[in-house]
N, C-alpha and C positions, 0 to 999 in steps of 0.2 A: 769759331765763332759755335760752329757747330760741333767741334770734338772740342771748346771748354763745358757745351750740358748735357755731352753720351760723359765724358768725367765728371761731372757733378750728378748725374745722373745712376753712374755704377756706383758709386759714394756715398749716397741716397739710398741706396738695394741693400748696401752691405752693414749700413750701419741700423738700417731699419731688420736687415737678416739679423745679428744678432743679438734681438733683443730677445727675437722667437726660438727655445727652449727646442733643440732638431728633437728625431725621428725616435723614437726607442726610449728617451726620457724622458724623467716623467716633469707637467710642467707645475708649478708653485706652488701652484693651486694643489694638484694631483698630492704632492708628496709630503705635501705642511699637515695633515690630519695624517695619513701613516705614521710623523714621525712624534705625533705626541701621543697615538696611541703605544711604541713602538718605546716611549719611555713612559707612558705609566703598566707597560710589561715590564719592565727593568725595577719599576716598584715591586711587582706582585715578585719578581725572580730575588729580588732581595728578599721576603717576605718564606723564600721558602726552609725555612728553618725552623721558621718558627710555627708552619704549618706540614712541619714533618714531610719535604718534599726529597729526597735523593736520589733521581733520577739522571743519570748524565745525561741526556739530550733536555732537563728541561725549558731551560734558556730558549734551545731554537725552536724548541716545536714553539712554544710564547711567538715568536718570530713569525717563524710559517703563519699561525694561525694568526697575526695580523696583517700580513701579506693577506690571505687567505679571503678574508674582514671585505677588503678591498678590492677584490680583483685582484693581484697585481702579484705580478711573475715575480720570481727571485730577480733570477737575470736582472730585468728591467730595471727595480728599484736598488742593485748595486751600482749597474749604467750610473742610475742618477747622480748616488752617491759621490759615486767620481768625477761626475763632473762637474756637481755642487762643487766638491768642494779642487776644482782646478781654478772656479768664479770665488772668489773667498765674497764678494760683494755682494754675491746673488745667493751665496749658502747667507751670510747675516743678514741680508733681508728676511729670509728660509722661518733660519732660524727665530731672531725676534717674534716672527709675526708665531712660531712655535711653543716661544717663554713666553707669551703674549697668552694663549692657550690653555698651557701650564697654571702659570697667573690667574687666572679667571677660577678656573675649576677649583683652584687652593682658596679662592677667596670664596666661593658657594656654598665647596666642602665646610667651612668652619662657621663661614654662619647657619650655614644647616643646624651643626656638633650647637651653635651656639644657642639655637631653640629652641634645641629639644634635649639640654640640659636645665633651659629655663624651664620649661614645662614640666618637669621630674619635680 
């Protein structure tokens, strides 16, 4: 009976540990806002020719500015992306929330634009 309890306890500990993010990896709560900002930075990068910005490192500068804003080490961010890439079910949950936040921002922006057009 004691061996069964030890085995069950070990299984429970491993199952609970499986839900935690390893050291050196950003949690879902930490990585979601960074990914949202990265996508916004990609939008800025896509507009670079309209703004006549042709610097070679512009995209990298944008990414690094996002990481700096969140006080996130580039290696930690890259390791986190690799980690979540190995666990598609976790990555899907992260990206569902990223997309929700971006969609909410889009809806608010469109509503604000509509209000401004009506006022004119």
